[in-house]
C-alpha positions as a printed NumPy array, in Angstrom:
array([[ 0.   ,  0.   ,  0.   ],
       [ 1.445,  3.299, -1.089],
       [ 0.834,  6.407,  0.997],
       [-1.714,  8.823, -0.315],
       [-0.133, 11.798, -2.078],
       [-0.237, 14.988, -0.064],
       [-1.028, 18.355, -1.521],
       [ 1.991, 20.638, -1.903],
       [ 2.342, 23.283,  0.788],
       [ 1.813, 26.908, -0.096],
       [ 4.454, 29.554,  0.572],
       [ 2.444, 30.884,  3.513],
       [ 2.165, 27.425,  5.062],
       [ 5.902, 26.823,  4.63 ],
       [ 6.677, 30.188,  6.216],
       [ 4.382, 29.422,  9.168],
       [ 5.981, 25.985,  9.601],
       [ 9.485, 27.523,  9.477],
       [ 8.486, 30.179, 12.025],
       [ 7.11 , 27.489, 14.353],
       [10.356, 25.507, 14.124],
       [12.416, 28.65 , 14.75 ],
       [10.269, 29.606, 17.777],
       [10.618, 26.094, 19.271],
       [14.398, 26.238, 18.83 ],
       [14.561, 29.747, 20.34 ],
       [12.52 , 28.63 , 23.377],
       [14.762, 25.579, 23.783],
       [17.862, 27.798, 23.81 ],
       [16.442, 30.424, 26.171],
       [18.095, 29.046, 29.301],
       [19.228, 31.633, 31.865],
       [22.889, 30.774, 31.319],
       [22.626, 31.126, 27.53 ],
       [20.742, 34.41 , 27.889],
       [23.469, 35.68 , 30.234],
       [26.184, 34.681, 27.754],
       [24.264, 36.356, 24.933],
       [24.179, 39.629, 26.899],
       [27.918, 39.455, 27.573],
       [28.55 , 38.699, 23.888],
       [26.397, 41.673, 22.843],
       [28.688, 43.88 , 24.926],
       [32.049, 42.602, 23.702],
       [31.504, 41.326, 20.121],
       [31.115, 44.855, 18.638],
       [34.589, 45.678, 20.012],
       [36.347, 42.795, 18.229],
       [37.075, 44.619, 14.918],
       [38.65 , 47.539, 16.786],
       [40.706, 45.165, 18.944],
       [41.959, 43.39 , 15.832],
       [42.761, 46.695, 14.134],
       [44.681, 47.919, 17.18 ],
       [46.592, 44.658, 17.313],
       [47.572, 44.943, 13.666],
       [48.671, 48.564, 14.106],
       [50.616, 47.698, 17.277],
       [52.288, 44.768, 15.492],
       [53.227, 46.948, 12.536],
       [54.552, 49.591, 14.921],
       [56.676, 47.013, 16.757],
       [58.046, 45.733, 13.475],
       [58.933, 49.243, 12.309],
       [60.634, 50.007, 15.645],
       [62.659, 46.767, 15.604],
       [63.756, 47.309, 12.009],
       [64.503, 50.974, 12.616],
       [62.316, 52.026,  9.708],
       [60.199, 55.191,  9.633],
       [61.139, 56.488, 13.083],
       [58.981, 59.598, 12.545],
       [55.852, 57.457, 12.022],
       [56.162, 55.06 , 14.964],
       [55.034, 57.531, 17.676],
       [51.82 , 58.191, 15.733],
       [51.193, 54.475, 15.277],
       [51.802, 53.896, 18.985],
       [49.295, 56.631, 19.849],
       [46.679, 55.115, 17.544],
       [47.227, 51.581, 18.838],
       [47.141, 52.501, 22.519],
       [44.356, 55.087, 22.2  ],
       [41.647, 52.483, 21.843],
       [43.065, 50.271, 24.549],
       [43.175, 53.212, 26.952],
       [39.474, 53.828, 26.38 ],
       [38.215, 50.248, 26.229],
       [36.453, 50.683, 29.584],
       [34.461, 53.575, 28.097],
       [33.427, 51.495, 25.088],
       [32.421, 48.618, 27.359],
       [30.364, 51.09 , 29.423],
       [28.615, 52.353, 26.286],
       [27.781, 48.859, 25.078],
       [26.694, 47.715, 28.534],
       [24.311, 50.649, 28.837],
       [22.855, 49.877, 25.405],
       [22.44 , 46.198, 26.265],
       [20.646, 46.834, 29.536],
       [18.435, 49.655, 28.262],
       [20.3  , 52.626, 29.684],
       [21.593, 55.784, 28.097],
       [24.848, 54.912, 26.281],
       [26.509, 58.27 , 26.966],
       [25.903, 57.912, 30.689],
       [27.251, 54.362, 30.606],
       [30.43 , 55.573, 28.912],
       [30.752, 58.532, 31.275],
       [30.39 , 56.402, 34.388],
       [32.892, 53.89 , 33.004],
       [35.307, 56.726, 32.154],
       [35.443, 57.649, 35.832],
       [37.066, 54.276, 36.491],
       [40.095, 55.069, 34.315],
       [40.227, 58.837, 35.005],
       [43.574, 59.726, 36.664],
       [41.868, 62.294, 38.924],
       [40.278, 59.417, 40.842],
       [43.599, 59.117, 42.702],
       [42.747, 62.374, 44.528],
       [39.477, 60.987, 45.911],
       [38.852, 59.034, 49.102],
       [36.007, 56.604, 49.738],
       [35.418, 55.208, 53.209],
       [38.897, 56.29 , 54.264],
       [40.609, 54.53 , 51.344],
       [42.355, 56.259, 48.459],
       [40.961, 55.27 , 45.101],
       [43.204, 53.998, 42.305],
       [42.499, 54.872, 38.672],
       [42.065, 51.886, 36.414],
       [41.214, 49.47 , 39.22 ],
       [38.424, 47.285, 37.992],
       [39.111, 47.946, 34.309],
       [36.6  , 46.309, 32.003],
       [34.841, 44.469, 34.836],
       [34.511, 47.755, 36.675],
       [32.921, 49.265, 33.582],
       [30.461, 46.381, 33.458],
       [29.529, 47.011, 37.08 ],
       [29.385, 50.764, 36.63 ],
       [26.413, 50.604, 34.304],
       [23.94 , 49.164, 36.794],
       [25.077, 51.474, 39.542],
       [25.257, 54.753, 37.681],
       [22.798, 54.961, 34.811],
       [19.053, 55.11 , 34.773],
       [16.874, 53.354, 32.288],
       [16.167, 55.308, 29.116],
       [12.449, 54.585, 29.197],
       [12.249, 54.577, 33.009],
       [10.728, 51.673, 34.891],
       [ 7.333, 52.092, 36.481],
       [ 7.29 , 52.734, 40.219],
       [ 7.594, 49.503, 42.142],
       [ 9.003, 47.599, 39.186],
       [12.683, 48.426, 39.588],
       [15.172, 45.929, 38.302],
       [18.82 , 45.651, 39.294],
       [19.687, 47.377, 36.006],
       [17.92 , 50.635, 36.751],
       [18.949, 53.007, 39.462],
       [16.964, 55.417, 41.6  ],
       [15.307, 58.289, 39.815],
       [13.777, 61.328, 41.514],
       [10.014, 61.666, 41.877],
       [ 8.224, 63.832, 39.315],
       [ 8.813, 67.507, 39.932],
       [ 6.034, 69.59 , 41.374],
       [ 5.126, 72.905, 39.857],
       [ 7.039, 75.788, 41.4  ],
       [ 5.828, 79.281, 41.994],
       [ 7.529, 82.22 , 43.746],
       [ 4.882, 82.111, 46.498],
       [ 5.842, 78.524, 47.406],
       [ 9.578, 79.185, 47.733],
       [11.065, 79.404, 51.263],
       [12.666, 82.794, 50.59 ],
       [ 9.292, 84.451, 49.935],
       [ 7.92 , 83.724, 53.419]])
């Protein structure tokens, strides 16, 4: 007995079947650990081309220095190669803020504080701070502690990735100010 021939599927039916398969696979892969790794990857993967470029420039610079060629060019190449590496914490802060729904500029600014040399003049809890301590991991941690959510979470629904925001401002009039009493 031969099986009965089935009618060919239409394009819409094939698309719906493909979407169902894709959704099942996505749900299967949505484990907390995989979601965590995906977030970390979304922070660091965009930086890979710049890291590779800096490595190539640094390698070329080292080769030129060792061979004694183009001595006038090597300081510029060194500045280009180390410039990105000096600011990697800022770029990680930007990407972390984007990934967790914050304002990217604030994420970069908070992360920049970590590598700012002026931090050495500050004390916290009786301890002198050291610039650069924490590096990239410090930039990752800076985002949750220093940047508010771009769209703002509703009251009572704060997540660890949004920080405190002030209550809505009340209207001000000269009669309500303390100096007018």
